[in-house]
C-alpha positions as CSV (number, residue, x, y, z in Angstrom):
1,X,-90.3,-30.1,-16.3
2,X,-92.2,-28.6,-19.2
3,X,-95.9,-27.9,-18.7
4,X,-96.8,-29.9,-21.8
5,X,-95.3,-33.1,-20.5
6,X,-97.7,-36.0,-19.9
7,X,-97.9,-38.9,-17.6
8,X,-99.0,-42.4,-18.7
9,X,-100.7,-44.6,-16.2
10,X,-102.6,-47.9,-16.3
11,X,-106.2,-48.1,-15.1
12,X,-109.5,-49.9,-15.3
13,X,-112.8,-48.4,-16.6
14,X,-115.3,-48.3,-13.7
15,X,-118.1,-46.4,-15.4
16,X,-119.2,-45.3,-18.9
17,X,-120.6,-41.7,-19.0
18,X,-122.5,-40.0,-21.8
19,X,-120.5,-38.2,-24.5
20,X,-117.8,-40.8,-24.8
21,X,-116.4,-40.1,-21.4
22,X,-115.3,-42.7,-18.9
23,X,-114.6,-42.9,-15.2
24,X,-111.2,-44.7,-14.8
25,X,-109.6,-46.0,-11.6
26,X,-105.9,-45.7,-11.9
27,X,-103.3,-48.1,-10.6
28,X,-102.5,-45.7,-7.7
29,X,-106.1,-45.6,-6.6
30,X,-107.0,-42.2,-8.0
31,X,-110.2,-41.8,-10.0
32,X,-110.3,-39.6,-13.1
33,X,-112.7,-38.7,-15.9
34,X,-111.3,-39.6,-19.4
35,X,-112.2,-39.1,-23.0
36,X,-111.1,-41.1,-26.0
37,X,-108.1,-40.2,-28.1
38,X,-108.4,-39.5,-31.8
39,X,-107.0,-42.9,-32.9
40,X,-109.6,-44.8,-30.8
41,X,-112.4,-42.6,-32.2
42,X,-111.5,-42.9,-35.8
43,X,-111.1,-46.7,-35.6
44,X,-114.3,-47.1,-33.7
45,X,-112.6,-48.9,-30.8
46,X,-115.2,-49.9,-28.2
47,X,-114.4,-49.3,-24.5
48,X,-116.5,-51.2,-22.0
49,X,-116.8,-51.3,-18.2
50,X,-113.9,-53.4,-16.8
51,X,-111.5,-52.8,-19.7
52,X,-107.8,-52.2,-18.8
53,X,-106.7,-49.0,-20.4
54,X,-103.6,-46.7,-20.6
55,X,-104.4,-43.1,-19.6
56,X,-102.5,-40.0,-20.6
57,X,-102.6,-37.3,-17.9
58,X,-101.4,-33.7,-18.4
59,X,-99.3,-32.4,-15.5
60,X,-100.6,-28.9,-16.0
61,X,-104.1,-30.1,-14.8
62,X,-104.4,-29.3,-11.1
63,X,-105.4,-32.5,-9.3
64,X,-104.9,-34.7,-12.3
65,X,-108.7,-35.2,-12.7
66,X,-109.0,-35.3,-16.5
67,X,-107.2,-37.5,-19.0
68,X,-107.3,-39.2,-22.3
69,X,-107.6,-42.9,-23.0
70,X,-104.8,-43.7,-25.5
71,X,-104.8,-47.5,-25.5
72,X,-107.1,-50.4,-24.7
73,X,-105.1,-53.3,-23.2
74,X,-106.1,-56.9,-24.0
């Protein structure tokens, strides 16, 4: 696998942190800290506690602790 490949997982926002960061509990039980992707920032999409989101994780990150929120599910 290439190091720039990414993994997409579903999760739920458990906590809103300062600086547009969020703590997300993934479907497999892991908890990661995520930021917003560019599309969500430019379109002023609001993410609240309890929202279902799609998270993009980089496989080059050891431990898969940091990610990007790329979609807010309805």
